[in-house]
KEVEX-330673 format. One record per residue: residue in three letters; x, y, z of N, C-alpha, C in turn. Coordinates in nm, 4 decimals. Atoms other than C-alpha are relative to their C-alpha. Example, Ala and Ser with C-alpha at 12.3 -4.5 7.8 and 13.67 -1.06 7.14 Angstrom:
! residues 2
<node rest="Ala" n_east="0.0890" n_north="-0.1190" n_up="0.0000" ca_east="1.2300" ca_north="-0.4500" ca_up="0.7800" c_east="0.0900" c_north="0.1200" c_up="0.0000"/>
<node rest="Ser" n_east="-0.0820" n_north="-0.1190" n_up="-0.0060" ca_east="1.3670" ca_north="-0.1060" ca_up="0.7140" c_east="-0.0770" c_north="0.1090" c_up="0.0730"/>
This chain:
! residues 66
<node rest="Met" n_east="0.0101" n_north="-0.0270" n_up="0.0931" ca_east="14.7565" ca_north="-2.8675" ca_up="-13.3371" c_east="-0.0085" c_north="0.0979" c_up="-0.1143"/>
<node rest="Thr" n_east="0.0156" n_north="-0.1425" n_up="0.0446" ca_east="14.7187" ca_north="-2.5497" ca_up="-13.4034" c_east="0.1607" c_north="0.1178" c_up="-0.0076"/>
<node rest="Leu" n_east="-0.1143" n_north="-0.0405" n_up="0.0095" ca_east="15.1080" ca_north="-2.4742" ca_up="-13.3764" c_east="0.0439" c_north="-0.0966" c_up="-0.0733"/>
<node rest="Ile" n_east="-0.0821" n_north="0.0343" n_up="0.1510" ca_east="15.2036" ca_north="-2.7293" ca_up="-13.6208" c_east="-0.1414" c_north="0.0131" c_up="-0.0998"/>
<node rest="Ala" n_east="0.0495" n_north="-0.1447" n_up="0.1834" ca_east="14.9016" ca_north="-2.5552" ca_up="-13.8797" c_east="0.0619" c_north="0.1413" c_up="-0.0055"/>
<node rest="Ile" n_east="-0.1212" n_north="-0.1845" n_up="0.0371" ca_east="15.1179" ca_north="-2.2723" ca_up="-13.8344" c_east="0.1464" c_north="-0.0326" c_up="-0.0722"/>
<node rest="Phe" n_east="-0.1578" n_north="0.0315" n_up="0.0091" ca_east="15.4559" ca_north="-2.3846" ca_up="-13.8727" c_east="-0.0193" c_north="-0.1844" c_up="-0.0999"/>
<node rest="Phe" n_east="-0.0336" n_north="0.0979" n_up="0.1210" ca_east="15.3883" ca_north="-2.7321" ca_up="-14.1219" c_east="-0.1562" c_north="-0.0052" c_up="0.0048"/>
<node rest="Pro" n_east="0.1749" n_north="0.0290" n_up="0.0277" ca_east="15.0177" ca_north="-2.6771" ca_up="-14.2762" c_east="0.0077" c_north="-0.1178" c_up="-0.0669"/>
<node rest="Phe" n_east="0.0954" n_north="0.0956" n_up="0.0887" ca_east="15.0421" ca_north="-2.9679" ca_up="-14.4606" c_east="0.0390" c_north="-0.1345" c_up="0.0999"/>
<node rest="Val" n_east="0.0293" n_north="0.1162" n_up="-0.0782" ca_east="15.1029" ca_north="-3.2399" ca_up="-14.1837" c_east="-0.0912" c_north="0.0843" c_up="0.0843"/>
<node rest="Ser" n_east="0.0853" n_north="-0.0387" n_up="-0.0610" ca_east="14.8435" ca_north="-3.0970" ca_up="-14.0388" c_east="-0.1344" c_north="-0.0389" c_up="-0.0711"/>
<node rest="Phe" n_east="0.1228" n_north="0.0385" n_up="0.1363" ca_east="14.5953" ca_north="-3.1738" ca_up="-14.3292" c_east="0.0491" c_north="-0.1971" c_up="-0.0114"/>
<node rest="Phe" n_east="-0.1105" n_north="0.1289" n_up="-0.0001" ca_east="14.8201" ca_north="-3.5392" ca_up="-14.3083" c_east="-0.0632" c_north="-0.0772" c_up="0.0312"/>
<node rest="Leu" n_east="0.0729" n_north="0.1099" n_up="-0.1254" ca_east="14.7298" ca_north="-3.6154" ca_up="-13.9715" c_east="-0.1269" c_north="0.0216" c_up="0.0026"/>
<node rest="Arg" n_east="0.1834" n_north="-0.0041" n_up="0.0229" ca_east="14.3199" ca_north="-3.5389" ca_up="-14.0397" c_east="-0.0193" c_north="-0.1286" c_up="-0.0973"/>
<node rest="Gly" n_east="0.0020" n_north="0.0816" n_up="0.1072" ca_east="14.3577" ca_north="-3.7857" ca_up="-14.3396" c_east="-0.0222" c_north="0.0587" c_up="-0.0951"/>
<node rest="Arg" n_east="-0.0446" n_north="-0.0869" n_up="0.1805" ca_east="14.3634" ca_north="-3.5495" ca_up="-14.6235" c_east="0.0730" c_north="0.0613" c_up="-0.0917"/>
<node rest="Ile" n_east="-0.0596" n_north="0.0622" n_up="0.0458" ca_east="14.5965" ca_north="-3.6585" ca_up="-14.7576" c_east="-0.0336" c_north="0.0432" c_up="-0.2205"/>
<node rest="Leu" n_east="-0.0040" n_north="-0.0833" n_up="0.0610" ca_east="14.5322" ca_north="-3.4878" ca_up="-15.0965" c_east="-0.0017" c_north="0.1237" c_up="0.0031"/>
<node rest="Thr" n_east="-0.0577" n_north="-0.1720" n_up="-0.0099" ca_east="14.4878" ca_north="-3.1769" ca_up="-14.9382" c_east="0.0998" c_north="0.0765" c_up="-0.0057"/>
<node rest="Gly" n_east="-0.1519" n_north="-0.0097" n_up="-0.0222" ca_east="14.7895" ca_north="-3.2293" ca_up="-14.7915" c_east="0.1433" c_north="0.0568" c_up="-0.1131"/>
<node rest="Ile" n_east="-0.1918" n_north="0.0757" n_up="0.1040" ca_east="15.0070" ca_north="-3.3202" ca_up="-15.1047" c_east="-0.0504" c_north="0.1605" c_up="-0.1068"/>
<node rest="Leu" n_east="0.0225" n_north="-0.1219" n_up="0.0104" ca_east="14.8245" ca_north="-2.9391" ca_up="-15.2436" c_east="0.0426" c_north="0.1230" c_up="0.0590"/>
<node rest="Cys" n_east="-0.0739" n_north="-0.0884" n_up="-0.0855" ca_east="14.9075" ca_north="-2.7444" ca_up="-14.9782" c_east="0.2020" c_north="-0.0036" c_up="0.1095"/>
<node rest="Leu" n_east="-0.1277" n_north="0.0142" n_up="0.0053" ca_east="15.2555" ca_north="-2.8781" ca_up="-14.9891" c_east="0.1000" c_north="0.0746" c_up="-0.1116"/>
<node rest="Val" n_east="-0.0383" n_north="-0.0910" n_up="0.1718" ca_east="15.2903" ca_north="-2.7371" ca_up="-15.3595" c_east="-0.0268" c_north="0.1515" c_up="0.0896"/>
<node rest="Leu" n_east="0.0395" n_north="-0.1748" n_up="-0.0758" ca_east="15.1469" ca_north="-2.3476" ca_up="-15.2278" c_east="0.1464" c_north="-0.0139" c_up="0.1432"/>
<node rest="Gln" n_east="-0.0078" n_north="-0.0025" n_up="-0.1011" ca_east="15.3345" ca_north="-2.4360" ca_up="-14.8954" c_east="0.1869" c_north="0.0308" c_up="-0.0772"/>
<node rest="Ile" n_east="-0.1302" n_north="-0.0732" n_up="0.0657" ca_east="15.6746" ca_north="-2.4413" ca_up="-15.1256" c_east="0.0841" c_north="0.0709" c_up="-0.0275"/>
<node rest="Thr" n_east="-0.0721" n_north="-0.1888" n_up="0.0234" ca_east="15.7452" ca_north="-2.0677" ca_up="-15.1916" c_east="0.0071" c_north="0.0118" c_up="0.0935"/>
<node rest="Leu" n_east="0.0404" n_north="-0.1105" n_up="-0.0867" ca_east="15.7732" ca_north="-1.8259" ca_up="-14.9867" c_east="-0.1434" c_north="0.0445" c_up="0.0670"/>
<node rest="Ile" n_east="0.1203" n_north="-0.1065" n_up="-0.0006" ca_east="15.4935" ca_north="-1.6675" ca_up="-15.0815" c_east="-0.1116" c_north="-0.0532" c_up="0.0426"/>
<node rest="Gly" n_east="0.0942" n_north="0.1411" n_up="-0.0709" ca_east="15.2901" ca_north="-1.9648" ca_up="-15.0194" c_east="0.0091" c_north="-0.0482" c_up="0.1721"/>
<node rest="Trp" n_east="-0.0281" n_north="0.0101" n_up="-0.1893" ca_east="15.4145" ca_north="-2.0147" ca_up="-14.6489" c_east="-0.1651" c_north="0.0403" c_up="0.0613"/>
<node rest="Ile" n_east="0.1491" n_north="-0.0828" n_up="-0.0855" ca_east="15.1378" ca_north="-1.7508" ca_up="-14.5318" c_east="-0.1402" c_north="-0.0676" c_up="-0.0319"/>
<node rest="Pro" n_east="0.1391" n_north="0.0560" n_up="0.0452" ca_east="14.8233" ca_north="-1.8726" ca_up="-14.7236" c_east="0.0031" c_north="-0.1352" c_up="0.0430"/>
<node rest="Ala" n_east="0.0580" n_north="0.1100" n_up="-0.0002" ca_east="14.8886" ca_north="-2.1738" ca_up="-14.6657" c_east="-0.0463" c_north="-0.0913" c_up="0.1648"/>
<node rest="Ala" n_east="-0.0206" n_north="0.0175" n_up="-0.1602" ca_east="14.9580" ca_north="-2.1803" ca_up="-14.2883" c_east="-0.1957" c_north="0.0823" c_up="0.0534"/>
<node rest="Ile" n_east="0.1053" n_north="-0.0158" n_up="-0.0177" ca_east="14.6265" ca_north="-1.9943" ca_up="-14.2563" c_east="-0.1111" c_north="-0.1374" c_up="-0.0425"/>
<node rest="Trp" n_east="0.1528" n_north="0.1081" n_up="0.0668" ca_east="14.4115" ca_north="-2.2522" ca_up="-14.4608" c_east="0.0601" c_north="-0.1345" c_up="0.0703"/>
<node rest="Ala" n_east="0.0403" n_north="0.1541" n_up="-0.1140" ca_east="14.4749" ca_north="-2.4995" ca_up="-14.2043" c_east="-0.0185" c_north="0.0573" c_up="0.1150"/>
<node rest="Val" n_east="0.0535" n_north="-0.0438" n_up="-0.0440" ca_east="14.4337" ca_north="-2.3296" ca_up="-13.9575" c_east="-0.1708" c_north="0.0247" c_up="0.0152"/>
<node rest="Ile" n_east="0.1407" n_north="-0.0222" n_up="0.0085" ca_east="14.1317" ca_north="-2.2031" ca_up="-14.0738" c_east="-0.0733" c_north="-0.1882" c_up="-0.0368"/>
<node rest="Ser" n_east="0.0777" n_north="0.1196" n_up="0.0103" ca_east="14.0196" ca_north="-2.5492" ca_up="-14.1975" c_east="0.0245" c_north="-0.1071" c_up="0.1275"/>
<node rest="Leu" n_east="0.1053" n_north="0.0639" n_up="-0.1902" ca_east="14.0775" ca_north="-2.7192" ca_up="-13.8012" c_east="-0.0813" c_north="0.0687" c_up="0.0774"/>
<node rest="Gln" n_east="0.0956" n_north="-0.0662" n_up="-0.1089" ca_east="13.8899" ca_north="-2.4368" ca_up="-13.6547" c_east="-0.1714" c_north="-0.0930" c_up="-0.0585"/>
<node rest="Asn" n_east="0.1374" n_north="0.0673" n_up="0.0045" ca_east="13.5917" ca_north="-2.5769" ca_up="-13.9235" c_east="-0.0062" c_north="-0.1510" c_up="0.0223"/>
<node rest="Ala" n_east="-0.0064" n_north="0.1381" n_up="-0.0374" ca_east="13.7146" ca_north="-2.9284" ca_up="-13.8482" c_east="-0.0576" c_north="0.0315" c_up="0.1463"/>
<node rest="Arg" n_east="-0.0100" n_north="0.0755" n_up="-0.1522" ca_east="13.6557" ca_north="-2.9055" ca_up="-13.4337" c_east="-0.1387" c_north="0.1050" c_up="-0.0043"/>
<node rest="Ala" n_east="0.1839" n_north="-0.1031" n_up="-0.0438" ca_east="13.3065" ca_north="-2.6525" ca_up="-13.5003" c_east="-0.0435" c_north="-0.1582" c_up="-0.0294"/>
<node rest="Asn" n_east="0.0717" n_north="0.0267" n_up="0.0259" ca_east="13.1963" ca_north="-2.8996" ca_up="-13.7342" c_east="-0.0743" c_north="-0.1691" c_up="0.0940"/>
<node rest="Lys" n_east="0.0085" n_north="0.0848" n_up="-0.0752" ca_east="13.2905" ca_north="-3.2080" ca_up="-13.5110" c_east="-0.1071" c_north="0.0541" c_up="0.1658"/>
<node rest="Arg" n_east="0.0912" n_north="-0.0189" n_up="-0.1291" ca_east="13.1141" ca_north="-3.0061" ca_up="-13.1892" c_east="-0.1203" c_north="-0.0240" c_up="-0.0441"/>
<node rest="Asn" n_east="0.1047" n_north="0.0302" n_up="0.0451" ca_east="12.7932" ca_north="-2.9389" ca_up="-13.4152" c_east="-0.0425" c_north="-0.1462" c_up="0.0332"/>
<node rest="Lys" n_east="0.0726" n_north="0.1856" n_up="0.0699" ca_east="12.7575" ca_north="-3.3493" ca_up="-13.4936" c_east="-0.0751" c_north="-0.0141" c_up="0.1457"/>
<node rest="Glu" n_east="0.0533" n_north="0.0422" n_up="-0.1608" ca_east="12.7694" ca_north="-3.3987" ca_up="-13.0588" c_east="-0.0939" c_north="0.1046" c_up="0.0471"/>
<node rest="Leu" n_east="0.1252" n_north="-0.0552" n_up="-0.0698" ca_east="12.4927" ca_north="-3.1340" ca_up="-13.0154" c_east="-0.0770" c_north="0.0006" c_up="-0.0711"/>
<node rest="Ile" n_east="0.1047" n_north="0.0110" n_up="0.1285" ca_east="12.2745" ca_north="-3.2497" ca_up="-13.3031" c_east="-0.0261" c_north="-0.1270" c_up="0.0768"/>
<node rest="Lys" n_east="0.0075" n_north="0.1064" n_up="-0.1232" ca_east="12.3259" ca_north="-3.5991" ca_up="-13.1011" c_east="-0.0597" c_north="-0.0117" c_up="0.0993"/>
<node rest="Thr" n_east="0.0349" n_north="-0.0830" n_up="-0.1319" ca_east="12.2462" ca_north="-3.4416" ca_up="-12.7880" c_east="-0.1792" c_north="-0.0052" c_up="0.0229"/>
<node rest="Ile" n_east="0.1842" n_north="-0.0151" n_up="0.0205" ca_east="11.9335" ca_north="-3.3256" ca_up="-12.9193" c_east="-0.0156" c_north="-0.0970" c_up="-0.0201"/>
<node rest="Lys" n_east="0.0616" n_north="0.1233" n_up="0.0734" ca_east="11.8182" ca_north="-3.6349" ca_up="-13.1165" c_east="-0.0352" c_north="-0.0514" c_up="0.1537"/>
<node rest="Ser" n_east="0.0485" n_north="0.1375" n_up="-0.0552" ca_east="11.8595" ca_north="-3.8797" ca_up="-12.7660" c_east="-0.0943" c_north="0.0800" c_up="0.0407"/>
<node rest="Lys" n_east="0.0255" n_north="-0.0475" n_up="-0.0696" ca_east="11.7206" ca_north="-3.6057" ca_up="-12.5656" c_east="-0.1827" c_north="0.0314" c_up="-0.0912"/>
<node rest="Thr" n_east="0.1330" n_north="0.0237" n_up="0.0397" ca_east="11.3974" ca_north="-3.6069" ca_up="-12.7875" c_east="-0.0962" c_north="-0.1161" c_up="-0.0048"/>
């Protein structure tokens, strides 16, 4: 998924169900100068989504133990 986020940033957003963000990223990506910021944005967004998922699982585990 990280490679997709680097080479095809807009696809990364589409695959995660963020359609409007993917379209905005595609518009940014159309320019060669915008490709690098779009790729960075997609990778950071992917990492944040993974961290949020991990945190929700931790919170769920902690609540179930108490």
